[in-house]
C-alpha positions as CSV (number, residue, x, y, z in Angstrom):
1,M,136.1,62.7,160.5
2,R,135.0,62.0,164.1
3,S,134.0,65.6,164.6
4,D,131.9,65.5,161.4
5,R,130.2,62.4,162.5
6,S,129.5,63.7,166.0
7,Q,127.9,66.8,164.5
8,R,125.4,64.7,162.4
9,S,122.0,64.4,163.9
10,P,120.6,60.9,164.6
11,L,118.0,59.6,162.1
12,L,115.3,59.5,164.8
13,L,116.0,63.1,165.7
14,K,115.6,64.2,162.1
15,I,112.3,62.3,161.8
16,A,111.0,63.9,165.0
17,A,112.0,67.3,163.7
18,A,110.2,66.7,160.4
19,G,107.1,65.4,162.2
20,G,107.1,68.5,164.4
21,L,107.3,70.8,161.3
22,L,104.5,68.9,159.6
23,F,102.3,69.1,162.7
24,L,102.8,72.9,162.9
25,H,102.6,73.8,159.2
26,L,100.3,71.2,157.5
27,P,97.1,73.0,158.6
28,I,98.5,76.2,157.1
29,L,99.2,74.3,153.8
30,L,95.6,73.1,153.8
31,I,94.4,76.7,153.9
32,F,96.3,77.3,150.7
33,V,94.8,74.2,149.0
34,Y,91.2,75.1,150.1
35,A,91.7,78.6,148.7
36,F,91.7,77.1,145.2
37,T,89.0,74.3,145.6
38,T,85.9,74.2,143.4
39,E,83.8,73.1,146.4
40,E,82.2,76.2,148.0
41,K,80.1,74.7,150.7
42,S,82.3,72.3,152.7
43,Y,85.9,71.3,153.3
44,Q,86.1,68.2,151.1
45,W,89.3,66.2,150.9
46,P,90.7,65.7,148.4
47,P,89.3,68.8,146.7
48,P,87.1,67.8,143.7
49,G,88.9,70.3,141.5
50,L,91.1,73.4,141.6
51,T,90.2,76.9,140.4
52,T,91.4,80.5,140.7
53,Q,88.0,82.1,140.6
54,W,87.9,82.7,144.3
55,L,90.8,85.1,144.0
56,A,88.8,87.4,141.7
57,I,85.7,87.1,143.9
58,A,87.6,88.0,147.1
59,W,89.2,90.9,145.2
60,N,85.8,92.3,144.3
61,R,84.3,92.0,147.8
62,P,84.0,95.5,149.3
63,D,83.6,94.0,152.8
64,V,87.0,92.4,152.5
65,W,88.7,95.6,151.6
66,S,86.9,97.5,154.4
67,A,88.1,94.9,157.0
68,L,91.6,94.9,155.5
69,G,91.8,98.7,155.6
70,L,90.7,98.8,159.2
71,S,93.3,96.1,160.2
72,V,96.1,97.9,158.4
73,Q,95.1,101.3,159.9
74,V,94.9,99.9,163.4
75,A,98.2,98.0,163.1
76,C,100.1,101.0,161.8
77,I,98.9,103.3,164.5
78,A,99.4,100.7,167.3
79,T,102.9,100.0,166.0
80,A,103.8,103.7,165.9
81,I,102.6,104.1,169.6
82,A,104.5,101.0,170.6
83,L,107.7,102.3,169.0
84,V,107.6,105.5,170.9
85,L,106.5,104.1,174.3
86,G,108.5,100.9,174.1
87,T,111.7,102.7,173.2
88,L,111.3,105.3,176.0
89,C,110.6,102.5,178.5
90,A,113.5,100.5,177.4
91,A,115.9,103.5,177.6
92,A,114.7,104.3,181.1
93,V,115.0,100.8,182.4
94,S,118.3,99.9,180.8
95,Q,120.2,103.2,180.9
96,T,119.3,104.5,184.4
97,K,119.1,103.1,187.9
98,F,116.2,104.0,190.2
99,F,114.2,102.4,193.0
100,G,111.5,100.0,191.6
101,R,113.2,99.5,188.2
102,E,112.5,95.8,188.1
103,V,108.9,96.3,189.2
104,I,108.4,98.8,186.3
105,S,110.0,96.3,183.9
106,L,107.6,93.6,185.1
107,L,104.6,95.8,184.7
108,V,105.6,96.7,181.2
109,I,105.8,93.1,180.0
110,L,102.7,92.0,182.1
111,P,100.1,92.7,179.4
112,I,101.6,90.1,177.0
113,A,101.7,87.5,179.7
114,L,98.1,87.9,180.7
115,P,95.4,86.0,178.7
116,G,93.9,88.1,176.0
117,I,90.5,87.7,177.3
118,I,91.6,89.3,180.6
119,T,93.0,92.3,178.8
120,G,89.9,92.6,176.7
121,I,87.5,92.5,179.6
122,A,89.6,95.0,181.5
123,L,89.7,97.4,178.6
124,R,86.0,97.1,177.9
125,S,85.2,97.8,181.5
126,A,87.4,100.9,181.5
127,F,85.8,102.2,178.3
128,S,82.4,101.7,179.8
129,L,83.4,103.3,183.0
130,F,84.5,106.5,181.2
131,D,81.8,106.4,178.6
132,I,84.3,106.0,175.8
133,P,82.4,105.0,172.5
134,F,83.9,102.1,170.5
135,S,85.9,103.4,167.6
136,V,89.2,102.8,165.8
137,W,91.0,104.3,168.7
138,T,89.6,101.9,171.2
139,I,90.9,99.0,169.1
140,V,94.3,100.8,168.8
141,L,94.6,101.2,172.5
142,G,93.8,97.5,173.0
143,H,96.4,96.5,170.5
144,A,99.0,98.9,171.8
145,T,99.0,97.2,175.2
146,F,100.8,94.2,173.8
147,C,102.6,95.9,170.9
148,V,104.5,98.0,173.4
149,V,105.8,94.9,175.1
150,V,107.2,93.5,171.8
151,V,109.1,96.7,171.0
152,Y,110.3,97.0,174.6
153,N,111.7,93.5,174.7
154,N,113.7,94.1,171.5
155,A,114.9,97.6,172.5
156,V,115.9,96.8,176.1
157,A,118.0,93.8,174.9
158,R,119.8,96.0,172.4
159,F,120.3,98.9,174.9
160,R,121.9,96.5,177.4
161,R,124.4,95.4,174.7
162,T,125.3,98.9,173.7
163,S,128.3,100.3,175.6
164,G,127.6,103.3,177.7
165,S,131.1,104.6,176.9
166,L,129.8,105.5,173.4
167,I,127.2,107.9,174.9
168,E,129.7,109.4,177.3
169,A,132.2,109.9,174.5
170,S,129.6,111.7,172.4
171,M,128.7,114.0,175.3
172,D,132.4,114.7,176.0
173,L,132.8,115.7,172.3
174,G,130.1,118.3,172.6
175,A,127.1,116.6,171.2
176,D,123.7,117.4,172.7
177,G,121.1,114.8,173.6
178,F,119.4,114.8,170.2
179,Q,122.7,114.5,168.3
180,T,123.8,111.7,170.6
181,F,120.5,109.9,170.0
182,R,120.6,110.4,166.2
183,H,124.2,109.6,165.5
184,V,125.1,107.1,168.3
185,I,122.1,105.5,169.9
186,L,119.7,105.1,166.9
187,P,122.3,103.4,164.6
188,N,122.9,100.8,167.4
189,I,119.2,100.1,168.2
190,G,117.7,100.8,164.8
191,T,117.5,97.2,163.6
192,A,116.0,96.1,166.9
193,L,113.3,98.8,166.7
194,L,112.6,97.8,163.1
195,A,112.3,94.2,164.0
196,G,110.1,95.0,167.1
197,G,107.9,97.2,164.9
198,M,107.4,94.5,162.3
199,L,106.5,91.9,165.0
200,A,104.1,94.4,166.6
201,F,102.5,95.0,163.2
202,A,102.1,91.3,162.6
203,L,100.6,90.7,166.1
204,S,98.2,93.6,165.8
205,F,97.1,92.6,162.3
206,D,95.8,89.2,163.3
207,E,94.6,90.0,166.8
208,V,91.1,88.6,167.6
209,I,90.4,88.3,171.3
210,V,91.2,91.9,172.4
211,T,89.5,93.3,169.2
212,T,86.3,91.4,170.0
213,F,86.1,93.4,173.3
214,T,87.2,96.8,172.0
215,G,85.9,96.9,168.5
216,G,82.1,97.2,169.0
217,Q,80.4,96.6,165.6
218,Q,83.6,97.2,163.7
219,S,85.2,94.2,161.9
220,T,88.9,93.9,161.4
221,L,90.1,91.2,159.0
222,P,90.4,88.4,161.6
223,I,86.9,89.2,163.0
224,W,85.5,89.3,159.4
225,M,87.0,85.8,158.8
226,L,85.4,84.4,162.0
227,E,82.0,85.7,160.9
228,E,82.4,84.3,157.4
229,L,83.2,80.8,158.6
230,I,79.6,80.4,159.8
231,R,78.2,81.1,156.4
232,P,77.4,78.1,154.2
233,R,78.5,79.6,150.8
234,Q,81.7,80.9,149.4
235,R,83.9,79.4,152.1
236,P,86.9,79.4,149.8
237,V,86.8,83.2,149.9
238,T,87.6,83.0,153.6
239,N,90.6,80.7,152.8
240,V,91.8,83.2,150.2
241,V,91.8,86.0,152.8
242,A,93.4,83.6,155.3
243,M,96.2,82.9,152.8
244,V,96.8,86.6,152.4
245,V,96.9,87.1,156.1
246,V,99.5,84.3,156.4
247,L,101.7,86.0,153.8
248,V,101.2,89.5,155.3
249,T,102.2,88.3,158.8
250,F,104.9,85.9,157.7
251,L,107.0,88.5,155.8
252,P,107.5,90.9,158.7
253,I,108.3,88.1,161.1
254,L,110.9,86.7,158.6
255,A,112.4,90.2,158.1
256,A,112.5,90.6,161.9
257,Y,114.4,87.3,162.2
258,Y,117.1,88.3,159.7
259,L,117.4,91.8,161.2
260,T,118.0,90.5,164.7
261,R,120.0,87.3,164.2
262,D,123.3,89.2,164.3
263,G,122.1,91.6,167.0
264,D,125.0,90.7,169.3
265,Q,127.4,92.6,167.0
266,V,126.7,96.0,168.3
267,A,129.2,98.9,168.0
268,G,131.2,99.3,171.1
269,A,129.7,96.3,172.9
270,G,131.8,95.0,175.7
271,K,134.2,98.0,175.7
């Protein structure tokens, strides 16, 4: 009985936790409410009425679909680049020893530590210096700078928990490098790569600052939303799109959490 009581949280701690959750998520809940309001010019509270008409209006807006398509295209390509580069960097840093390894690791994670505006200015200056026109690929390059870090962090943590004896045993049994990667390494790091890829996709999908400096006249979905907020009419359409963005980014993050919460149970770990 004493152990059960000692594990119970104090009432004030529960209230503080509830207050913190409300502070974080109440604004997001308001977005869902305003997506169904009948008031189209202002954010009136409480809403004068509720309607689903804005869902159909947003569905039939071609500019919404154009921005959504660009965001998905950029996020998919940036995630694919991040999976390749992030995995290779993680394998090099965690599985080999060489002079300057810690410096390389620091340089890899540096882009996500820098403010987005610094990264955006640096990329824009580089594109201007080499006369590279703004396109989908300039946005992809900008997003890949931080997507690589997300994949790298997930992969390097899993590599370090994977026993090197498994790779040695595979080589001793006659497997080549590709067979070892396919049958030994990939099964151990697969969930970490999947989780890193999902997080990278979510980060790329809602990126604003770097996109502003690398997109030129192109509008991804977050840029479209910022532009729509200054218009006096059909503001609920923006909230409908925001609601979709919340759902699109929440699902990969939730999946990544469930994929990595048991990541310490890796085959051969500690042997």
